[in-house]
C-alpha positions as CSV (number, residue, x, y, z in Angstrom):
1,M,-8.8,13.0,9.4
2,L,-6.1,11.8,7.0
3,N,-6.5,11.3,3.3
4,N,-9.2,8.9,2.3
5,C,-8.9,7.5,-1.3
6,S,-11.1,4.4,-1.2
7,L,-13.7,5.7,-3.7
8,N,-12.3,3.4,-6.4
9,T,-12.6,-0.2,-5.0
10,Y,-12.6,-3.4,-7.0
11,D,-13.3,-7.0,-6.2
12,T,-10.9,-8.7,-8.6
13,R,-10.3,-12.4,-9.6
14,T,-6.6,-13.0,-10.3
15,T,-3.9,-15.6,-10.0
16,I,-0.6,-15.7,-8.2
17,L,2.4,-14.8,-10.3
18,S,4.9,-15.6,-7.7
19,N,4.9,-16.4,-3.9
20,E,8.4,-16.6,-2.5
21,E,9.9,-16.8,1.0
22,V,12.1,-13.6,1.5
23,A,12.9,-14.1,5.2
24,E,12.1,-16.6,7.9
25,A,8.3,-17.1,7.9
26,H,7.8,-14.1,5.6
27,Y,6.7,-14.2,2.0
28,L,6.3,-11.8,-1.0
29,L,3.3,-12.5,-3.2
30,R,2.9,-11.0,-6.6
31,C,-0.3,-10.9,-8.7
32,E,-1.9,-8.8,-11.5
33,C,-4.6,-6.5,-10.4
34,A,-4.8,-3.7,-12.9
35,E,-7.6,-1.6,-11.3
36,I,-6.2,-1.9,-7.8
37,A,-2.7,-1.1,-9.0
38,Q,-4.0,2.0,-10.8
39,Y,-5.6,3.5,-7.7
40,A,-3.5,2.2,-4.8
41,R,-1.9,4.8,-2.6
42,P,0.6,4.5,0.3
43,G,-0.9,3.0,3.4
44,Q,-3.8,1.3,1.7
45,F,-4.5,-2.4,1.8
46,V,-6.3,-5.3,0.1
47,H,-8.7,-7.9,1.5
48,V,-7.8,-11.4,0.2
49,M,-10.0,-14.5,0.1
50,I,-7.5,-17.3,0.8
51,S,-9.6,-20.4,0.5
52,Q,-13.3,-21.1,0.9
53,D,-12.8,-24.8,0.4
54,T,-11.3,-25.2,3.9
55,G,-14.1,-23.3,5.6
56,M,-12.1,-20.1,5.9
57,L,-14.9,-17.7,5.0
58,L,-13.3,-14.5,6.1
59,R,-10.8,-12.6,4.0
60,R,-7.4,-11.5,5.3
61,P,-6.1,-7.9,5.1
62,F,-2.7,-7.3,3.5
63,T,-1.0,-4.0,2.9
64,I,0.0,-3.1,-0.6
65,Y,3.8,-3.4,-0.6
66,T,4.7,-2.3,-4.1
67,V,3.0,-1.4,-7.4
68,E,4.6,-1.9,-10.8
69,G,2.4,-1.5,-13.9
70,H,-0.6,-3.7,-13.5
71,E,1.0,-5.8,-10.7
72,I,0.9,-5.4,-6.9
73,T,2.8,-7.3,-4.3
74,M,2.0,-8.2,-0.7
75,L,4.7,-8.8,1.9
76,Y,3.2,-11.0,4.7
77,Q,4.1,-13.1,7.7
78,I,2.9,-16.5,8.6
79,I,0.9,-16.0,11.8
80,G,-2.0,-18.5,11.5
81,E,-3.6,-21.2,9.4
82,G,-4.8,-18.7,6.8
83,T,-1.4,-17.2,6.0
84,K,0.2,-20.7,6.3
85,Q,-2.0,-21.9,3.6
86,L,-1.4,-18.8,1.5
87,S,2.4,-19.4,1.8
88,E,1.9,-22.8,0.3
89,M,0.0,-21.6,-2.8
90,P,2.0,-21.9,-6.0
91,M,2.1,-19.8,-9.1
92,G,-1.2,-19.9,-10.9
93,T,-3.4,-20.4,-7.8
94,P,-6.5,-18.2,-8.1
95,L,-7.2,-15.4,-5.6
96,Q,-10.1,-13.1,-5.0
97,I,-8.8,-9.6,-4.0
98,L,-10.8,-6.6,-2.8
99,G,-9.2,-3.2,-2.8
100,P,-7.6,-0.7,-2.5
101,L,-9.1,0.0,0.9
102,G,-8.5,2.5,3.7
103,N,-7.0,5.9,3.9
104,T,-3.5,7.0,3.1
105,F,-0.5,8.7,4.5
106,N,-0.7,12.5,4.4
107,L,2.0,14.3,2.5
108,T,0.4,17.7,2.4
109,I,3.4,19.2,4.3
110,K,6.7,18.2,2.8
111,P,8.8,16.3,5.4
112,E,12.4,17.3,5.7
113,P,13.3,14.5,6.1
114,A,10.8,11.6,6.2
115,I,11.7,9.0,8.8
116,L,10.2,5.5,8.1
117,V,10.0,3.2,11.2
118,G,9.1,-0.4,10.5
119,G,8.9,-3.1,13.1
120,G,8.9,-6.7,11.7
121,A,6.3,-7.1,8.9
122,G,5.1,-3.5,9.6
123,I,7.7,-2.3,7.1
124,A,5.4,-3.7,4.5
125,S,3.0,-0.7,5.0
126,L,5.9,1.8,4.3
127,M,7.4,0.6,1.1
128,L,4.9,2.1,-1.3
129,L,5.3,5.4,0.7
130,A,9.0,5.1,0.4
131,A,8.8,4.9,-3.4
132,V,6.5,8.0,-3.6
133,L,8.8,10.0,-1.3
134,R,11.9,9.2,-3.4
135,E,10.0,9.9,-6.6
136,N,9.4,13.4,-5.2
137,D,13.1,13.7,-4.2
138,I,12.3,13.8,-0.5
139,Q,15.2,12.9,1.8
140,T,14.1,9.6,3.5
141,L,15.6,7.5,6.2
142,G,14.6,3.9,6.9
143,L,14.6,2.4,10.4
144,V,14.0,-1.3,10.3
145,G,13.6,-3.5,13.3
146,A,13.4,-7.3,13.6
147,Q,13.7,-10.1,16.1
148,H,17.0,-11.3,14.5
149,H,18.8,-11.2,11.2
150,A,16.9,-14.1,9.6
151,R,13.6,-12.1,10.0
152,L,15.0,-8.8,8.7
153,L,12.9,-7.4,5.9
154,S,13.0,-4.9,3.0
155,V,16.5,-3.5,3.6
156,S,17.7,-4.1,0.0
157,D,14.4,-2.8,-1.4
158,L,14.8,0.5,0.5
159,E,18.4,0.8,-0.3
160,S,17.7,0.2,-4.0
161,I,15.8,3.5,-4.2
162,G,18.4,5.5,-2.4
163,I,17.2,5.3,1.2
164,V,19.8,5.0,4.0
165,V,18.7,2.2,6.3
166,H,19.4,1.8,10.1
167,I,18.8,-1.6,11.5
168,A,17.9,-2.8,15.0
169,T,17.5,-6.4,16.1
170,D,16.3,-7.7,19.5
171,D,19.3,-10.1,19.8
172,G,21.9,-7.8,18.2
173,S,22.7,-10.3,15.4
174,I,22.8,-7.3,13.0
175,G,22.7,-3.6,13.6
176,H,21.8,-2.0,16.9
177,Q,20.9,-4.4,19.7
178,G,17.6,-3.3,21.1
179,Y,14.5,-1.6,19.9
180,V,14.2,0.3,16.6
181,T,12.6,3.2,18.6
182,D,16.0,3.5,20.4
183,V,17.6,4.2,17.0
184,L,14.8,6.8,16.3
185,A,15.4,8.7,19.5
186,D,19.2,8.7,18.9
187,L,18.7,10.1,15.4
188,L,16.4,12.8,16.6
189,S,18.7,13.8,19.4
190,E,21.9,13.9,17.4
191,T,20.8,15.9,14.4
192,K,18.8,19.1,14.0
193,W,16.5,18.4,11.2
194,H,14.5,21.2,9.5
195,R,11.0,19.6,9.5
196,P,11.1,15.8,10.2
197,T,8.1,13.6,10.0
198,I,7.8,10.1,11.3
199,Y,5.8,7.4,9.4
200,A,5.6,4.1,11.3
201,C,4.0,0.7,11.3
202,G,4.5,-2.3,13.5
203,P,3.3,-3.9,16.7
204,H,1.1,-1.8,19.0
205,G,3.9,-1.6,21.7
206,M,6.3,-0.3,19.1
207,L,3.8,2.3,17.8
208,A,3.1,3.5,21.4
209,A,6.9,3.9,21.9
210,V,7.1,5.8,18.5
211,T,4.4,8.1,19.7
212,K,6.3,8.8,23.0
213,V,9.4,9.7,21.0
214,A,7.4,11.9,18.7
215,I,6.0,13.8,21.7
216,D,9.3,14.1,23.4
217,F,11.0,15.6,20.3
218,E,7.9,17.5,19.2
219,V,7.9,15.7,15.8
220,P,4.7,14.9,13.9
221,A,4.1,11.1,13.4
222,Q,1.7,9.1,11.3
223,I,1.1,5.5,12.0
224,A,-0.5,2.6,10.1
225,M,-2.5,0.3,12.5
226,E,-2.7,-3.4,11.9
227,N,-5.8,-4.7,13.6
228,R,-7.7,-7.9,12.9
229,M,-10.5,-7.3,10.4
230,G,-13.6,-9.2,9.5
231,C,-15.3,-7.3,6.7
232,A,-12.8,-4.5,6.0
233,M,-15.8,-2.4,4.9
234,G,-16.7,-0.7,8.2
235,V,-19.7,-2.9,9.0
236,C,-18.6,-5.5,11.5
237,L,-16.7,-3.2,13.9
238,G,-14.1,-5.9,14.6
239,C,-11.1,-3.7,13.9
240,V,-11.8,-0.6,16.0
241,C,-9.1,1.3,17.9
242,P,-9.5,4.0,20.6
243,V,-9.1,7.6,19.3
244,Q,-8.8,10.6,21.7
245,I,-11.3,13.1,20.4
246,D,-10.6,15.6,23.2
247,A,-9.5,15.6,26.9
248,N,-12.7,14.0,28.0
249,C,-13.8,11.8,25.1
250,V,-12.4,8.6,23.5
251,E,-14.1,7.4,20.4
252,Y,-13.6,4.0,18.8
253,Q,-12.9,4.3,15.1
254,R,-12.6,1.6,12.4
255,V,-9.1,0.8,11.2
256,C,-10.5,-0.4,7.9
257,T,-12.3,2.9,7.0
258,E,-11.2,5.7,9.3
259,G,-7.7,4.2,9.1
260,P,-5.4,2.3,8.8
261,V,-3.4,5.6,9.0
262,F,-3.8,7.8,12.0
263,N,-1.9,10.7,13.6
264,A,0.0,8.9,16.3
265,T,-1.0,11.3,19.1
266,D,-4.7,10.8,18.3
267,I,-4.6,7.2,19.5
268,A,-5.5,6.6,23.1
269,W,-2.7,4.2,23.9
270,D,-3.6,3.9,27.6
271,V,-7.0,2.4,26.6
272,F,-5.5,-0.6,24.7
């Protein structure tokens, strides 16, 4: 079980301070949530009520991208009607936000170095972790994957805090042509690190590939899962994922409460 820090959770009424497109179909939303900002930890998320007026009764989960003072940001992709409506909301639009929710990345053992692997909008779950790592002077590498250069996210944000970034795109329009997990395997094979640890978030297929690389190179890996959620409080069981308890037992655990962060090798990838 990884660190669980959701004892301080708040349902906050706030307004949008900014909501800007930062890449193709990706937006960065900023709002003031003093209590959530105070207690947010790397890997945690918030549950946002987008609009009850249109019949969208369920909130949407968004990872906490950054924290600065009383403000938090959320980096999100347009993937449905809810996020499309959110992208069109201007400054001053009210939002109801519940959080922080979920567990956190485990930094009990100091990584040397920390290797962050983000696929698409999955990099959003790693930015707050990146900031904490750098605040503690931990060497950190950033591996960022995207479909093409227009959808590349967070590179300048990572570089601004002293992280060397390696880029992979499916079409080769920038960086390595291919999967970001290819870059990860190359880095681990070329360099003898002292005690590397992988932290990753992205599509399930990418996370399964990260797990295979971690096993091949005998490197610990923690992953943030991004499942659909209904309640985000552990009641509806809509976000479960299969976890290998032992050789003969798979248990379905809730991404919203037992997660979203798991040890990569605990996930029963063959059950998905």
